[in-house]
Phi, psi and omega in degrees: 000318182298313179298326181298320179293322180291320180301312181301318182297320180294322178299320181275357188260049179296331185246023179288162179282164179236139180281118184279066180228131180307151177299133181289147173272131180235145180222130183294137177254302186194161171219142181218136176285136181259271178194159173056038178081006183261148180225143174266112179260127171240141178211162179241155180214155178277000178227152177278086184303320180293338183226037188302322182288311182297326178291343175251027174077017183245117184267072183245011182068219180134160175219130190237142177210169175238136181233128178244139181266131178257348184245020176085357178282119182252014175275098184266013178302142187290346180262007181251146179256115172272118190300309184247113187213171171237126185207159178185154180282142178294126180263321182197166182205153170214157182277124183282120184297134177075359183248330182064021175236163180262136176253130185247149170220148181210151172268117183246161181223149173267120189223159178249124179279133180229134178065040176053064177072358180288340179199157177220156173220150180295149178267119186294152183307315187290343176269317186293316182300307175304326177295321178287321186289346179280354184216156181269332180219157169237141180275147180221155173220144173262142181225143175233130183237129178225154181301138176070009179234149173284154181302143174261122181249148171279175169285174181282134172251134177255129176251122177296129183294340181296328176289328180285314182299320184294328179278320176302323180298342186277343176305135175247104180267123178282126181291165178290326184199113177229126178272120180284132174300152186308321179297339180259357183284143177292151175300130182208148178286351170274072190296321187257006180266126182297133183256133182231163161259111197224014174237142187224125179259123186293311186289315180288299173066349187246355183238128173288110185267352175198135172238127186186204183292153187293349178293335188064013178261145182287332178237079181229153178064228185292334180290340184297340180295341181267357186281148179296328177234126182209149179195163169246160182230138184261130179261121185240157172291129184295331185269315185264340182079002182277144179298146175250101179284158175054037179256128176291143182213163175229120176261125179252119183281168184303323182273006176102349183287154186237143173232132183248152180190188175226131184298157180275192186293346179255007179083014180271149168281177172291165178282132183251134182241148180207158179284334182213161180303140178211163176260132179234166179234144179239122180252136179231112182307132180085341181250336182087217180274000000 
């Protein structure tokens, strides 16, 4: 949202003043994976990009960020949308002793632009890695925008993709559903219940948030006996009214989660447990609901 406001300002600023300062030279220093899809990017410049207006005697405020193109688009104009990019606002800087240059660091993310800056989403690791491996370097520019001034851009900085790939590879993404082999299962009194890593958070994406029985439900199988609300359901033939033993079925919970099973000798499903009352549906192939 902040950047959207700056972009709007630039579009309306056709008669704005221009900062008469040569484009800053920028040089990549390092990148380090942090967490949740965030990376710490460090680079150096011969000018104080975060305070470029103030350092030149102009009290015009300003907002600075760095943008890197991942799809070959080198149009870094502030009113142009780079679809696939790595970007982040400049957070801090310090003057490097003996170097006479400023070192900046920022928390960046790999994002896909959607609907002309109205929304963004993170680029998943399995999509990002092939994209980076297809090129040796990615181009980047820093920009500082202030009211009543045209954007100030740095020169292009090139980041070797080998450095990016090494950090992206450090992400540990939890799969949506993985059945652990018997030798890797934790010791449990649920001896015959398959144990899975079965919860996946899109935004986090890097933390396995739950390991348990493969049903992914808190009160399923043997654990359902501890649920505040619990019950079994009998599957019967719609014409005869007789119970159907050994029939495969699918129970659909109120939130859309599914549990599969086979009825017992009396036609009952497994026991379903829940924290509070809910409406469920039972589907039996060939029998319907």
